[in-house]
N, C-alpha and C positions, 0 to 999 in steps of 0.2 A: 504494500500500500504506500502510495506517495504521500509524504508529509507535506501538509499545507500550513503555512504560517498565516495566521490572522491576527490583526490587531485586537486588543481587548474589546473595543467598541464594535468592531465588525463581528466578532464572535458572539457578543451579546445579541446583536440584531439578528444574526443567523439563528441563534437559539430561540429567540422570540418567534421567528418565522418557522420554527420547527423543521429546520433543514437537517437531514440525517448526517451530513458531513460535519456539521457544527457539533453534534453530539460526540462523534468520534474524535474530533479535534480537541474538544473540552476534556474528554477522558484522557487522551494521549498527553495533553499538556500538563494536567493537574493531578492525575491519579497517583503517581508516585509520591509527591509531596504531601497530599492529603492523607494517603495511607500512613505515611510517617508520623503525621500529627496524631492520627487516631491510635496507632500502635503505641506511641509514646504515652498515651493516656490509659488505654485498656490493657496493654502488655500481653495480649493474646492474639497471635497472628490470624487465626481462623475468625475470631470475633471481629478483628479489625477489618478483614475482608468483607464480612457481612455488613458491617457499619458503613464501609466505603460504598457498597452498592446502594444501601439505604440512603446515604448522603447524596449520591448522584441523582437518585429519583427525586429527592426533596429539592435539590438545587435546580434541576430541570423544571420541576413543577412550580417553583417559586421565582423563576428567572425574570418574570415580568415585574416583580417587586424590587429587583435590584436597582439601585439608584447610584449612578456613577459619580454624582456630585458628593456623595457621602463617603466614598472610598473606592479602592480598587476591587475588582472582581475577586481576586485572590483572597483578600482580607475578608470579604463577605463570605466566601466559601469556607475559609478556615473557621470563622465564627460558627457556621452551620455544623461543621464536623465536630468542633469542640463541644457544642451544646448537645449534639446527638450522643457523643461519647460519654460526657458527664451524666446525661440523663440515663444512659444504659447502666453506668456504674452505680447510680442511685436506685435503680429499679430493684424490686423485691426478687425478681427472677435471677438477676445477676448475683445479688448477695447470697441467695440460697444456693445457686450453682457454685459459687466460690467456696462455700462451706463443705461441699462434697468433693472438692478437688483433693488430690493427694498432696502430701507435704512437698514433694519434689516440684509439682506444678505451682504450688504457692510460692516457693522460693524463686522459681524462674520468673514469676510475675512481679517480684519486688524490684523496684527501680534500683539501678546500680549505685546511685548516690546514697542509698540507705544502707547498702551492704559493703561498700568498699571502704577500706581504711587508707587514708592519705595523711601522712605525718604533717604535711603543711597545713592541715585543717585544725591542728591542736591549738587550743585557745582562740581560734577564730570566732567561735560563738561568743566568747566574752567581749571580743572587739565589736562584733556586729550588734550585740545587745546595747552598746553605747550609742548607736545611731538612732536617729528619729525613726519612728515606725514605718513611715513611707519609704525612707531610704533603705531600711533593713529589708523591706518587702521587695524592692527593686533588686537589691544585691542577691537576695535568695533566688529570685526568678532567673537572674542573669548567670550567676556562678554556681549555684547548687542544683538548680533544676534545668539548666542548659537552654533557657529561652534566648532567642536572638533579640536584638533591640526592636526589630519590627514586630515580633510576637508580643513583646512586652507592651509596646505602644498600642497594639490591637487589644490585648487583654485588659489593659488599664484604661483604655479609651483616652489616651493623651498623645500629643504630637511626638513624633520620632525625635525631633531635636530636644524636646523637653526631657525625654527618657535619657538620652545620651548625656545631657548636661547634669541631670540629677544623679546618674550613676557615677559620672566623673567627680562630682562634688562629694558623694559618699565615699568613693575610693580615697580621695584626698584626706577626708576626715579619718578614715581607717589608717592611712599612713601616719598621720599625726599621733593617733592613739597608739599605734604599734611602735612609734619612735623612729620612724623613717619617713622623711619627706624630701622629695626632690622636686623643686618648683619647675624644673624643665620638662617634667613628664606630663 
């Protein structure tokens, strides 16, 4: 199949017009990254695949509600997959199913940042506890949960530049607390 590159606006118009090629292009362009977002939340590949299919049905069904003036298509879709994933994890069905999994399956589903030991994290909690709550939250998302600045901006509904400057400010505070400060960084 020949890959066709469409601009975001052209893709949205094609989706609204229910063009088959637009559906294929949407899936080809965004399925891998959306699967990654879902898998990062639910930590089960089979469930992530099911949720990805459900998400695309929801995205295509709601495409007419997408408003390009409020953000990029990618951000809108990420919000849909995150909401679906979190809703699934909160569901009674998911909680009951997770109780019936074996210990090995439960351990596999625990995020790495909860199970790995990194000596450089020693006393880091004491340092981050000295930050303002909103700064601590941003540092937690960026460095302990692995969110990108774009994901944080989307999650917190604040501009990307604000996210970057607040994280930079929090890091500078942490440097001062830790006893290391280099104003050139």
